[in-house]
ChimeraX commands (.cxc) that place a marker at each C-alpha (Angstrom):
marker #1 position -0.40,-6.39,17.52 radius 0.5
marker #1 position 3.30,-5.60,18.46 radius 0.5
marker #1 position 6.53,-5.12,16.03 radius 0.5
marker #1 position 6.62,-8.92,15.15 radius 0.5
marker #1 position 2.96,-9.62,14.56 radius 0.5
marker #1 position 2.09,-11.34,11.34 radius 0.5
marker #1 position -0.48,-7.92,10.94 radius 0.5
marker #1 position 2.82,-5.52,11.21 radius 0.5
marker #1 position 4.68,-7.78,8.53 radius 0.5
marker #1 position 1.43,-7.43,6.10 radius 0.5
marker #1 position 1.64,-3.67,6.80 radius 0.5
marker #1 position 5.07,-3.12,6.27 radius 0.5
marker #1 position 5.05,-5.33,3.07 radius 0.5
marker #1 position 2.17,-2.87,1.83 radius 0.5
marker #1 position 4.19,0.27,2.70 radius 0.5
marker #1 position 7.28,-0.89,0.73 radius 0.5
marker #1 position 5.28,-1.46,-1.82 radius 0.5
marker #1 position 3.35,1.98,-1.83 radius 0.5
marker #1 position 6.84,3.47,-1.47 radius 0.5
marker #1 position 8.29,1.69,-4.67 radius 0.5
marker #1 position 11.04,-0.76,-2.88 radius 0.5
marker #1 position 12.76,-2.44,-5.71 radius 0.5
marker #1 position 12.92,-5.90,-6.60 radius 0.5
marker #1 position 15.13,-7.62,-9.37 radius 0.5
marker #1 position 13.70,-10.59,-11.51 radius 0.5
marker #1 position 15.62,-11.86,-13.82 radius 0.5
marker #1 position 14.87,-11.64,-17.35 radius 0.5
marker #1 position 13.78,-14.40,-20.03 radius 0.5
marker #1 position 14.72,-12.01,-22.77 radius 0.5
marker #1 position 18.33,-12.51,-23.55 radius 0.5
marker #1 position 19.03,-8.99,-24.54 radius 0.5
marker #1 position 18.54,-7.74,-21.22 radius 0.5
marker #1 position 19.58,-9.00,-18.06 radius 0.5
marker #1 position 17.23,-7.77,-15.25 radius 0.5
marker #1 position 14.00,-6.38,-15.38 radius 0.5
marker #1 position 12.46,-4.33,-12.38 radius 0.5
marker #1 position 9.28,-6.18,-11.04 radius 0.5
marker #1 position 7.77,-3.69,-9.07 radius 0.5
marker #1 position 4.25,-1.94,-9.62 radius 0.5
marker #1 position 4.74,1.68,-9.28 radius 0.5
marker #1 position 1.36,2.97,-11.39 radius 0.5
marker #1 position -1.03,5.11,-9.32 radius 0.5
marker #1 position -3.89,2.62,-9.68 radius 0.5
marker #1 position -1.61,-0.06,-8.14 radius 0.5
marker #1 position -0.58,2.89,-5.18 radius 0.5
marker #1 position -4.21,3.11,-4.36 radius 0.5
marker #1 position -4.94,-0.41,-4.11 radius 0.5
marker #1 position -2.12,-0.74,-1.71 radius 0.5
marker #1 position -3.21,1.92,0.32 radius 0.5
marker #1 position -6.67,0.13,0.03 radius 0.5
marker #1 position -5.35,-3.00,1.26 radius 0.5
marker #1 position -3.82,-0.95,4.50 radius 0.5
marker #1 position -6.74,0.61,5.08 radius 0.5
marker #1 position -8.61,-3.06,5.33 radius 0.5
marker #1 position -6.16,-4.42,6.97 radius 0.5
marker #1 position -6.39,-2.39,9.89 radius 0.5
marker #1 position -10.13,-2.16,10.08 radius 0.5
marker #1 position -9.50,-5.83,10.60 radius 0.5
marker #1 position -7.23,-5.06,13.87 radius 0.5
marker #1 position -10.81,-3.72,15.06 radius 0.5
marker #1 position -10.50,-1.91,18.70 radius 0.5
marker #1 position -6.64,-2.87,18.69 radius 0.5
marker #1 position -6.17,-0.01,15.95 radius 0.5
marker #1 position -7.30,3.42,17.66 radius 0.5
marker #1 position -4.90,5.91,16.95 radius 0.5
marker #1 position -5.00,9.12,19.04 radius 0.5
marker #1 position -3.70,10.82,16.06 radius 0.5
marker #1 position -6.53,12.02,13.55 radius 0.5
marker #1 position -4.78,11.83,10.48 radius 0.5
marker #1 position -4.54,8.74,10.85 radius 0.5
marker #1 position -7.41,6.99,11.95 radius 0.5
marker #1 position -10.10,4.87,9.53 radius 0.5
marker #1 position -12.40,7.49,8.40 radius 0.5
marker #1 position -9.72,9.81,7.67 radius 0.5
marker #1 position -7.54,7.29,5.62 radius 0.5
marker #1 position -11.06,5.94,4.00 radius 0.5
marker #1 position -11.28,9.98,3.33 radius 0.5
marker #1 position -7.85,10.62,1.97 radius 0.5
marker #1 position -8.48,7.13,-0.33 radius 0.5
marker #1 position -11.79,8.19,-1.91 radius 0.5
marker #1 position -10.00,11.94,-2.73 radius 0.5
marker #1 position -6.98,10.30,-4.28 radius 0.5
marker #1 position -9.41,7.82,-6.21 radius 0.5
marker #1 position -11.69,10.33,-7.66 radius 0.5
marker #1 position -8.65,12.54,-8.69 radius 0.5
marker #1 position -7.03,9.66,-10.32 radius 0.5
marker #1 position -10.00,8.44,-12.41 radius 0.5
marker #1 position -10.53,12.54,-12.99 radius 0.5
marker #1 position -7.37,12.22,-15.20 radius 0.5
marker #1 position -7.48,10.89,-18.79 radius 0.5
marker link #1:1,2 radius 0.2
marker link #1:2,3 radius 0.2
marker link #1:3,4 radius 0.2
marker link #1:4,5 radius 0.2
marker link #1:5,6 radius 0.2
marker link #1:6,7 radius 0.2
marker link #1:7,8 radius 0.2
marker link #1:8,9 radius 0.2
marker link #1:9,10 radius 0.2
marker link #1:10,11 radius 0.2
marker link #1:11,12 radius 0.2
marker link #1:12,13 radius 0.2
marker link #1:13,14 radius 0.2
marker link #1:14,15 radius 0.2
marker link #1:15,16 radius 0.2
marker link #1:16,17 radius 0.2
marker link #1:17,18 radius 0.2
marker link #1:18,19 radius 0.2
marker link #1:19,20 radius 0.2
marker link #1:20,21 radius 0.2
marker link #1:21,22 radius 0.2
marker link #1:22,23 radius 0.2
marker link #1:23,24 radius 0.2
marker link #1:24,25 radius 0.2
marker link #1:25,26 radius 0.2
marker link #1:26,27 radius 0.2
marker link #1:27,28 radius 0.2
marker link #1:28,29 radius 0.2
marker link #1:29,30 radius 0.2
marker link #1:30,31 radius 0.2
marker link #1:31,32 radius 0.2
marker link #1:32,33 radius 0.2
marker link #1:33,34 radius 0.2
marker link #1:34,35 radius 0.2
marker link #1:35,36 radius 0.2
marker link #1:36,37 radius 0.2
marker link #1:37,38 radius 0.2
marker link #1:38,39 radius 0.2
marker link #1:39,40 radius 0.2
marker link #1:40,41 radius 0.2
marker link #1:41,42 radius 0.2
marker link #1:42,43 radius 0.2
marker link #1:43,44 radius 0.2
marker link #1:44,45 radius 0.2
marker link #1:45,46 radius 0.2
marker link #1:46,47 radius 0.2
marker link #1:47,48 radius 0.2
marker link #1:48,49 radius 0.2
marker link #1:49,50 radius 0.2
marker link #1:50,51 radius 0.2
marker link #1:51,52 radius 0.2
marker link #1:52,53 radius 0.2
marker link #1:53,54 radius 0.2
marker link #1:54,55 radius 0.2
marker link #1:55,56 radius 0.2
marker link #1:56,57 radius 0.2
marker link #1:57,58 radius 0.2
marker link #1:58,59 radius 0.2
marker link #1:59,60 radius 0.2
marker link #1:60,61 radius 0.2
marker link #1:61,62 radius 0.2
marker link #1:62,63 radius 0.2
marker link #1:63,64 radius 0.2
marker link #1:64,65 radius 0.2
marker link #1:65,66 radius 0.2
marker link #1:66,67 radius 0.2
marker link #1:67,68 radius 0.2
marker link #1:68,69 radius 0.2
marker link #1:69,70 radius 0.2
marker link #1:70,71 radius 0.2
marker link #1:71,72 radius 0.2
marker link #1:72,73 radius 0.2
marker link #1:73,74 radius 0.2
marker link #1:74,75 radius 0.2
marker link #1:75,76 radius 0.2
marker link #1:76,77 radius 0.2
marker link #1:77,78 radius 0.2
marker link #1:78,79 radius 0.2
marker link #1:79,80 radius 0.2
marker link #1:80,81 radius 0.2
marker link #1:81,82 radius 0.2
marker link #1:82,83 radius 0.2
marker link #1:83,84 radius 0.2
marker link #1:84,85 radius 0.2
marker link #1:85,86 radius 0.2
marker link #1:86,87 radius 0.2
marker link #1:87,88 radius 0.2
marker link #1:88,89 radius 0.2
marker link #1:89,90 radius 0.2
view
């Protein structure tokens, strides 16, 4: 996998979503000229993170980082912890 591969582009797009990069869309409402069309809710952030984990899993043995913080097992644990905390908020 190199930085120009489709997998790298997919991961990059998900990271952009998590970071909250803004995209503008023309509003159909005459009172407003533009509406931000990005989502930044915790649920959507968690879904984007889960999507990244799923992509990394699909790479198989091509994704074997030496940094333990970004190994699949640690990413999954981080996701589960964040999901539990998000579900605990009322």
